[in-house]
N, C-alpha and C positions, 0 to 999 in steps of 0.2 A: 401708370398704376394709381388707383385711388388711395388717397391717404385717409386714415381713420378720421381725421378732423373734418373731412368733407361729409362724413356720414354721421355727424353729431346732431343732436336735437336741442333746441332751446326750449325749455319748458314754457317760458312765457310766450314764445312765438307759436307754439303748437300745443295747446292744452290737451287735445285729444287726438293723437295721430291716428290716421285711418289704418285699420288692420290690413294685412296682406294674406290672400288665400293662394297657396301653392297647390296646384292640382296636376294630375297626369297619371298615366297607368303605372301599376306596380312594376318596378324594374327600370323605370325611366331615369332614376337617379335623384329623385327628390330628396331622400334622406341624406345622401352624401353631400349634396349641395347645401342643404340646411345646416348640417354639422359644420361645414366650412364657414358658412356665414355667421353662425352663432359663436364659433371660436374667435373669429376675427373682430366681430362687432357685438360682443356680449353686452356692451353698454348702450346699445341702440335697439336691438331686437330681442324679443322674448318669445319663446315657443309655447303655444297653447297645447297642452298635453291632452290628447283625445282619450276617450274611454273605449274599451273594446271587451268583448266576451271571449275573444280567441286567446289561446295559451301563448305565453311569451316564447319568442324564438331564442336560441342560444345567444347570450350577450346582452339581451334586452333587460332593462330595469323597470320595475314598477314605479310609477310616478315620474319617470324621466322619458321613456319612450312612449308608454301608454299608461293609463290607469286600467289595470286588469281587474275586471269585476264579473260577477255572475250575471246571467241573463235576467234573473229575477230582480236583482238590485238595479240593473240598468233600465229595465222596463218600468220599475217603480219611479225612477228619476224622470223618465220621459213622460210618464203619466202625470207627474207633479209639475210639469212645465219647466224642468231644470235644464233642458237641452235646447241649443240654438238649432241644431240639425242632427239627424241620425239616419242611418241606412243599414240595410242587411246585405252582406256579401259572403258567398260561399258558406252559408250557415252560421255566420258570426255577425254580431251587431257592432257597429262603430258609431261614435257620436262626439259632438263638441258641446261641453257644458258651458252655461253662462258663467259659472264660477271660474272656469279655466281661463277664459278670455279676460274677465275682470281682474284676476290675479296678476296678469301681465300688465294690463292698463294701469293698475294701481301703482306700478313701479315706473310709470311714465315711459314705458318702452313701446315700440311698434310691435303689435301682436301678430305673429305669423301662425297661420293655420294650415295644416297639411290635410287636405280633404279630397275625396273622390268626386266624380262627376255628379253622383246623386246628391252629395252634400252641397256642391256648387249650386245646383238647381234649387235646393231647399233654402240656402242662404240668400239667394236672389229674391226670395219672398219675404225676407226680414228687413229690418232697418239698420243692419250692421254696416252696409255700404263699404265693403273692402275693395282693395285693388286685386284684380284676378290675374294670376300668372299661370300659364300652363307649361309644364316641363314634359317634353316628349322625346322618345328615342328616334334615332335617324331612320330606322326601318323596323318592321315587324320581325324580320329575321334577327336583327341585333337584340331586340327585346326578348325574343324566345331564348336566345343564347344566354343572356344575362339571368333570366329566370331559372334556366336549367343549371347554371353554374352555382346558384344558391343552394340547390339540393334541399329546399325546405318544403316543397310542394309535392303532393301526389300528382300523377299524370292527369287525373280528372280535374283537380284544382288548377293545375297549370293551364289546361285547355280553357277553363272558365276565365282565368285571368287574361289569356290572350284574346278570347272573344270579347270580353269586356273592354280591353284596350282598343280593339278595332272600332267599337261603338263610340268610346270616349273620344278618340282622335277625330272621327268624323264629326261628332257633335261640336268639338272645339273649333272647327272651321267656320261655324255659323257666325255671322256678324254680331258683335256685341256680347258674345259669351265671355271672352277674355280680353284684357287690356294689352297683354303681350304673350307671345308664344316663343319659347326657347327650345331649340333642338339640342339635346345633350349628346353630341357626337364625341367631342373631346372635352373632358371634364373641365380643364382650366379655361377653355374658351367659353364654355357654358356658364361658368362661375363669373367670369368678367362681364358677360352679357347680363347675368342676373343682377349684379351690383349696379351696372349702368342703368338698367331698367328701374331698379328701386330708387336710384337717384332722380331719374326723370319724373317718376310718377308720385314719389313720396314727399319731395321737398320743393 
């Protein structure tokens, strides 16, 4: 088991730690893995809170899970060059602001971004130079079961998410897209693999 001390950062040794992009289809378990990582290593990692125009789901908090904004406000920010990346999905806008990443880096923490495949492609055109990690389900059947258990999507949106997931998983297999791919079958195993991957590529 990894000790907290091994995942510590020396500010003098690492003035600007590389950000980490976590990507993968909705339902793959990114949020669950992220929460575990942030709880155990809150002195090492900081989460970049994305903006979205979608409504909060039950239990989600503004400023913690997402910055929930109007389409007009988000479009104005994009037009002003305030976003590193942005994408449209299921009629909603999502994006990562420069300020959100800078807020984390100002605390000398490794910035983690939760971004979809559109966002990954956009970030590859920037100078952010993050480490790219893909979190994937063991199968499409498992993914569909997880999404249905949430009961947060209409059938139409659920099918859109499943179709997008198939495309994302295929794209992730291309050489050079991701530095690591983690299959989230058993949560604890996936979490240990995520920690080991971060140790190998971050330090």
